[in-house]
LOTI-510539 format. One record per residue: residue number from 0; x, y, z of N, C-alpha, C in turn. Coordinates in nm, 2 decimals, always signed. Example, Ala and Ser with C-alpha at 12.3 -4.5 7.8 and 13.67 -1.06 7.14 Angstrom:
   nr     n_u     n_v     n_w    ca_u    ca_v    ca_w     c_u     c_v     c_w
    0   +1.32   -0.57   +0.78   +1.23   -0.45   +0.78   +1.32   -0.33   +0.78
    1   +1.28   -0.22   +0.71   +1.37   -0.11   +0.71   +1.29   +0.00   +0.79
% end
This chain:
   nr     n_u     n_v     n_w    ca_u    ca_v    ca_w     c_u     c_v     c_w
    0  +15.76  +14.91   +5.75  +15.79  +14.95   +5.67  +15.95  +14.88   +5.64
    1  +16.00  +14.83   +5.51  +16.19  +14.74   +5.55  +16.17  +14.86   +5.47
    2  +16.37  +14.93   +5.47  +16.44  +15.08   +5.35  +16.50  +14.94   +5.27
    3  +16.57  +14.86   +5.33  +16.70  +14.84   +5.32  +16.68  +14.65   +5.33
    4  +16.73  +14.61   +5.20  +16.73  +14.46   +5.25  +16.90  +14.42   +5.23
    5  +16.96  +14.48   +5.27  +17.13  +14.47   +5.27  +17.09  +14.46   +5.47
    6  +17.22  +14.31   +5.44  +17.23  +14.32   +5.61  +17.36  +14.38   +5.68
    7  +17.35  +14.47   +5.76  +17.44  +14.46   +5.85  +17.52  +14.41   +5.92
    8  +17.64  +14.38   +5.95  +17.76  +14.30   +5.97  +17.77  +14.30   +6.17
    9  +17.72  +14.16   +6.19  +17.72  +14.16   +6.36  +17.82  +14.26   +6.42
   10  +17.95  +14.20   +6.39  +18.07  +14.24   +6.43  +18.08  +14.45   +6.41
   11  +17.98  +14.47   +6.37  +18.05  +14.63   +6.30  +18.04  +14.68   +6.42
   12  +18.05  +14.83   +6.47  +18.04  +14.87   +6.55  +17.84  +15.00   +6.61
   13  +17.82  +14.94   +6.70  +17.73  +15.03   +6.71  +17.65  +15.18   +6.59
   14  +17.80  +15.26   +6.64  +17.78  +15.42   +6.54  +17.77  +15.35   +6.36
   15  +17.82  +15.29   +6.36  +17.82  +15.23   +6.25  +17.71  +15.15   +6.17
   16  +17.67  +15.04   +6.24  +17.50  +15.04   +6.24  +17.42  +15.11   +6.16
   17  +17.44  +15.27   +6.31  +17.41  +15.32   +6.33  +17.35  +15.43   +6.16
   18  +17.46  +15.47   +6.11  +17.49  +15.55   +6.03  +17.45  +15.45   +5.91
   19  +17.44  +15.34   +5.90  +17.40  +15.21   +5.77  +17.24  +15.22   +5.73
   20  +17.14  +15.25   +5.90  +17.04  +15.26   +5.89  +16.98  +15.39   +5.83
   21  +17.04  +15.52   +5.84  +17.00  +15.70   +5.84  +17.05  +15.70   +5.69
   22  +17.12  +15.62   +5.64  +17.18  +15.63   +5.50  +17.13  +15.61   +5.41
   23  +17.05  +15.42   +5.48  +16.84  +15.41   +5.40  +16.80  +15.51   +5.43
   24  +16.77  +15.54   +5.48  +16.65  +15.62   +5.54  +16.62  +15.77   +5.47
   25  +16.74  +15.76   +5.49  +16.80  +15.93   +5.34  +16.77  +15.89   +5.20
   26  +16.85  +15.82   +5.13  +16.75  +15.72   +5.01  +16.65  +15.76   +5.04
   27  +16.60  +15.64   +5.09  +16.42  +15.68   +5.11  +16.37  +15.80   +5.10
   28  +16.41  +15.95   +5.15  +16.39  +16.03   +5.12  +16.41  +16.12   +4.98
   29  +16.52  +16.06   +4.95  +16.55  +16.14   +4.85  +16.50  +16.19   +4.73
   30  +16.46  +16.30   +4.72  +16.41  +16.35   +4.54  +16.52  +16.39   +4.44
   31  +16.59  +16.27   +4.31  +16.68  +16.35   +4.27  +16.64  +16.38   +4.12
   32  +16.69  +16.55   +4.06  +16.68  +16.59   +3.94  +16.78  +16.55   +3.88
   33  +16.73  +16.55   +3.79  +16.90  +16.51   +3.66  +16.90  +16.60   +3.64
   34  +17.06  +16.70   +3.63  +17.09  +16.78   +3.56  +17.14  +16.77   +3.45
   35  +17.32  +16.76   +3.49  +17.43  +16.70   +3.41  +17.41  +16.56   +3.45
   36  +17.37  +16.51   +3.54  +17.42  +16.33   +3.51  +17.50  +16.27   +3.62
   37  +17.67  +16.43   +3.66  +17.68  +16.32   +3.71  +17.78  +16.32   +3.81
   38  +17.63  +16.29   +3.94  +17.67  +16.28   +4.04  +17.55  +16.17   +4.08
   39  +17.43  +16.09   +3.97  +17.35  +16.01   +3.96  +17.41  +15.85   +3.95
   40  +17.43  +15.79   +3.96  +17.41  +15.71   +3.99  +17.33  +15.62   +3.88
   41  +17.36  +15.59   +3.74  +17.23  +15.54   +3.67  +17.14  +15.42   +3.75
   42  +17.21  +15.34   +3.79  +17.15  +15.19   +3.84  +17.06  +15.17   +4.00
   43  +17.16  +15.30   +4.05  +17.10  +15.30   +4.21  +17.04  +15.42   +4.23
   44  +17.00  +15.47   +4.21  +16.96  +15.66   +4.20  +16.86  +15.60   +4.17
   45  +16.77  +15.64   +4.23  +16.60  +15.69   +4.17  +16.53  +15.81   +4.10
   46  +16.63  +15.83   +3.99  +16.62  +15.89   +3.91  +16.49  +15.94   +3.81
   47  +16.49  +15.84   +3.77  +16.30  +15.85   +3.66  +16.22  +15.71   +3.68
   48  +16.09  +15.75   +3.70  +16.02  +15.70   +3.77  +16.01  +15.72   +3.94
   49  +15.99  +15.56   +3.97  +15.97  +15.55   +4.11  +16.07  +15.48   +4.22
   50  +16.14  +15.37   +4.12  +16.24  +15.30   +4.19  +16.36  +15.30   +4.09
   51  +16.45  +15.21   +4.15  +16.55  +15.23   +4.10  +16.58  +15.17   +3.98
   52  +16.62  +15.17   +3.88  +16.63  +15.03   +3.79  +16.74  +14.96   +3.78
   53  +16.76  +14.91   +3.92  +16.85  +14.78   +3.90  +16.80  +14.68   +4.01
   54  +16.64  +14.76   +4.10  +16.51  +14.71   +4.11  +16.40  +14.65   +3.97
   55  +16.40  +14.71   +3.86  +16.29  +14.73   +3.80  +16.35  +14.63   +3.77
   56  +16.53  +14.64   +3.66  +16.63  +14.55   +3.52  +16.67  +14.48   +3.64
   57  +16.64  +14.35   +3.74  +16.74  +14.31   +3.75  +16.83  +14.23   +3.75
   58  +16.81  +14.17   +3.67  +16.79  +14.07   +3.51  +17.00  +14.15   +3.47
   59  +16.89  +14.28   +3.38  +17.09  +14.36   +3.31  +17.14  +14.38   +3.47
   60  +17.04  +14.47   +3.55  +17.20  +14.49   +3.60  +17.29  +14.40   +3.67
   61  +17.22  +14.30   +3.67  +17.36  +14.18   +3.71  +17.44  +14.15   +3.59
   62  +17.43  +14.19   +3.52  +17.58  +14.14   +3.40  +17.67  +14.30   +3.32
   63  +17.54  +14.37   +3.41  +17.62  +14.52   +3.34  +17.77  +14.48   +3.43
   64  +17.92  +14.57   +3.34  +18.03  +14.57   +3.38  +18.05  +14.74   +3.50
   65  +17.94  +14.79   +3.45  +18.02  +14.90   +3.57  +17.87  +14.92   +3.67
   66  +17.86  +14.88   +3.81  +17.67  +14.89   +3.84  +17.73  +15.03   +3.88
   67  +17.83  +15.08   +3.89  +17.80  +15.20   +4.01  +17.82  +15.36   +3.88
   68  +17.77  +15.28   +3.77  +17.80  +15.40   +3.68  +17.70  +15.54   +3.69
   69  +17.74  +15.65   +3.61  +17.66  +15.74   +3.63  +17.57  +15.78   +3.50
   70  +17.46  +15.87   +3.56  +17.40  +15.88   +3.40  +17.45  +15.96   +3.28
   71  +17.55  +16.04   +3.34  +17.62  +16.12   +3.26  +17.72  +16.05   +3.17
   72  +17.80  +15.95   +3.27  +17.85  +15.87   +3.14  +17.72  +15.73   +3.04
   73  +17.72  +15.70   +3.09  +17.54  +15.60   +2.99  +17.47  +15.68   +2.92
   74  +17.46  +15.85   +2.96  +17.40  +15.95   +2.81  +17.50  +15.94   +2.71
   75  +17.63  +15.96   +2.75  +17.75  +15.96   +2.68  +17.76  +15.85   +2.55
   76  +17.71  +15.75   +2.57  +17.77  +15.63   +2.52  +17.59  +15.57   +2.45
   77  +17.55  +15.69   +2.47  +17.37  +15.70   +2.35  +17.29  +15.60   +2.46
   78  +17.31  +15.63   +2.55  +17.22  +15.55   +2.69  +17.23  +15.42   +2.64
   79  +17.33  +15.40   +2.64  +17.35  +15.24   +2.63  +17.42  +15.18   +2.75
   80  +17.43  +15.14   +2.86  +17.55  +15.09   +2.90  +17.58  +14.96   +2.88
   81  +17.67  +14.95   +2.95  +17.82  +14.82   +2.90  +17.72  +14.67   +2.97
   82  +17.82  +14.62   +2.91  +17.70  +14.44   +2.95  +17.84  +14.37   +2.95
   83  +17.85  +14.31   +3.04  +17.97  +14.13   +3.01  +17.91  +14.02   +2.88
   84  +17.84  +14.04   +2.88  +17.79  +13.96   +2.80  +17.69  +13.99   +2.69
   85  +17.64  +13.94   +2.60  +17.55  +13.91   +2.51  +17.40  +13.91   +2.61
   86  +17.30  +14.02   +2.52  +17.23  +13.97   +2.63  +17.11  +13.84   +2.57
   87  +17.03  +13.78   +2.68  +16.92  +13.66   +2.60  +16.86  +13.73   +2.63
   88  +16.74  +13.60   +2.60  +16.61  +13.62   +2.49  +16.60  +13.77   +2.65
   89  +16.53  +13.64   +2.76  +16.52  +13.77   +2.89  +16.55  +13.91   +2.86
   90  +16.67  +13.92   +2.91  +16.67  +14.03   +2.93  +16.71  +14.11   +2.77
   91  +16.68  +14.07   +2.66  +16.67  +14.11   +2.61  +16.52  +14.24   +2.57
   92  +16.43  +14.15   +2.60  +16.30  +14.21   +2.67  +16.33  +14.32   +2.77
   93  +16.37  +14.25   +2.84  +16.42  +14.36   +2.99  +16.50  +14.54   +2.87
   94  +16.59  +14.53   +2.83  +16.64  +14.60   +2.80  +16.56  +14.68   +2.68
   95  +16.47  +14.65   +2.60  +16.34  +14.72   +2.53  +16.29  +14.85   +2.65
   96  +16.21  +14.70   +2.72  +16.16  +14.85   +2.85  +16.23  +14.93   +2.88
   97  +16.36  +14.88   +2.90  +16.51  +14.98   +2.96  +16.48  +15.12   +2.88
   98  +16.45  +15.04   +2.74  +16.48  +15.20   +2.64  +16.36  +15.27   +2.64
   99  +16.27  +15.23   +2.61  +16.12  +15.25   +2.66  +16.09  +15.40   +2.77
  100  +16.15  +15.36   +2.87  +16.23  +15.46   +2.98  +16.29  +15.49   +2.97
  101  +16.44  +15.53   +2.89  +16.59  +15.62   +2.98  +16.58  +15.68   +2.78
  102  +16.47  +15.64   +2.64  +16.49  +15.73   +2.55  +16.47  +15.82   +2.51
  103  +16.40  +15.88   +2.63  +16.33  +16.05   +2.61  +16.40  +16.10   +2.68
  104  +16.48  +16.08   +2.79  +16.54  +16.09   +2.85  +16.66  +16.21   +2.84
  105  +16.66  +16.32   +2.90  +16.81  +16.42   +2.83  +16.87  +16.51   +2.94
  106  +16.98  +16.57   +2.91  +17.06  +16.57   +3.02  +17.04  +16.77   +2.95
  107  +17.13  +16.78   +3.10  +17.12  +16.98   +3.10  +17.29  +17.07   +3.16
  108  +17.30  +17.10   +3.15  +17.37  +17.22   +3.14  +17.39  +17.21   +3.33
  109  +17.30  +17.22   +3.41  +17.27  +17.23   +3.55  +17.33  +17.13   +3.68
  110  +17.42  +17.13   +3.69  +17.42  +17.06   +3.82  +17.32  +16.98   +3.84
  111  +17.35  +16.83   +3.90  +17.22  +16.78   +3.95  +17.21  +16.81   +4.09
  112  +17.05  +16.81   +4.12  +17.01  +16.82   +4.25  +16.95  +16.78   +4.36
  113  +16.96  +16.75   +4.47  +16.92  +16.66   +4.57  +16.74  +16.74   +4.66
  114  +16.66  +16.65   +4.64  +16.57  +16.75   +4.76  +16.52  +16.64   +4.82
  115  +16.45  +16.72   +4.95  +16.39  +16.57   +5.06  +16.29  +16.60   +5.04
  116  +16.20  +16.53   +5.07  +16.08  +16.49   +5.04  +15.99  +16.54   +5.17
  117  +16.08  +16.52   +5.30  +15.94  +16.52   +5.41  +15.99  +16.74   +5.41
  118  +16.02  +16.77   +5.36  +16.04  +16.92   +5.40  +15.96  +16.98   +5.30
  119  +15.88  +17.11   +5.33  +15.85  +17.16   +5.23  +15.93  +17.25   +5.14
  120  +16.02  +17.29   +5.18  +16.16  +17.37   +5.08  +16.26  +17.27   +5.03
  121  +16.26  +17.18   +5.04  +16.34  +17.02   +5.00  +16.47  +17.02   +5.09
  122  +16.46  +17.07   +5.16  +16.68  +17.10   +5.23  +16.61  +16.97   +5.43
  123  +16.74  +16.85   +5.40  +16.75  +16.73   +5.50  +16.70  +16.82   +5.65
  124  +16.62  +16.74   +5.67  +16.64  +16.79   +5.80  +16.68  +16.66   +5.93
  125  +16.65  +16.61   +6.05  +16.68  +16.54   +6.11  +16.50  +16.46   +6.19
  126  +16.46  +16.62   +6.18  +16.38  +16.61   +6.25  +16.23  +16.58   +6.15
  127  +16.29  +16.62   +6.05  +16.13  +16.54   +5.96  +16.14  +16.42   +5.91
  128  +16.32  +16.31   +5.97  +16.32  +16.20   +5.90  +16.28  +16.15   +6.00
  129  +16.28  +16.18   +6.16  +16.26  +16.11   +6.27  +16.12  +16.16   +6.20
  130  +16.05  +16.24   +6.21  +15.90  +16.21   +6.22  +15.80  +16.15   +6.15
  131  +15.94  +16.13   +5.97  +15.86  +16.07   +5.90  +15.92  +15.84   +5.99
  132  +15.99  +15.88   +6.02  +16.04  +15.77   +6.10  +15.90  +15.67   +6.23
  133  +15.90  +15.79   +6.25  +15.78  +15.79   +6.37  +15.61  +15.73   +6.34
  134  +15.60  +15.87   +6.23  +15.46  +15.90   +6.25  +15.47  +15.86   +6.02
  135  +15.48  +15.82   +5.99  +15.47  +15.78   +5.82  +15.41  +15.89   +5.81
  136  +15.28  +15.92   +5.83  +15.14  +16.02   +5.76  +15.14  +16.18   +5.79
  137  +15.30  +16.19   +5.85  +15.31  +16.36   +5.91  +15.37  +16.38   +5.85
  138  +15.35  +16.51   +5.77  +15.45  +16.59   +5.71  +15.45  +16.76   +5.76
  139  +15.56  +16.84   +5.74  +15.53  +16.94   +5.80  +15.46  +17.06   +5.70
% end
């Protein structure tokens, strides 16, 4: 299973390389429950469905003016992220599909929550991550 397609520079320290790999696994195992949307990245985090919006809509992601925008910032603009240019025909179709996904979303006053899917109580543990990497079918 490939967790990330990002390449880690060969001249990086072993610590940094290991950290980057662990970060990718952490992102794979977390579940985000959106509250106020302030800490959730609109394009990069998996907050609706099973995949990030940048993966589902790469054409839109490539032309958005702020790829790190939060969910709360997009919601404040009427669920309309800013783009660097007008949408073409294919992008307009993607935009319609994106609107269908995010159009019914609403935010709350509560803070965003991150849960760990490999632990029954939702708290991250190195043990559960290790068990998942070694034996993906085994959960506590």
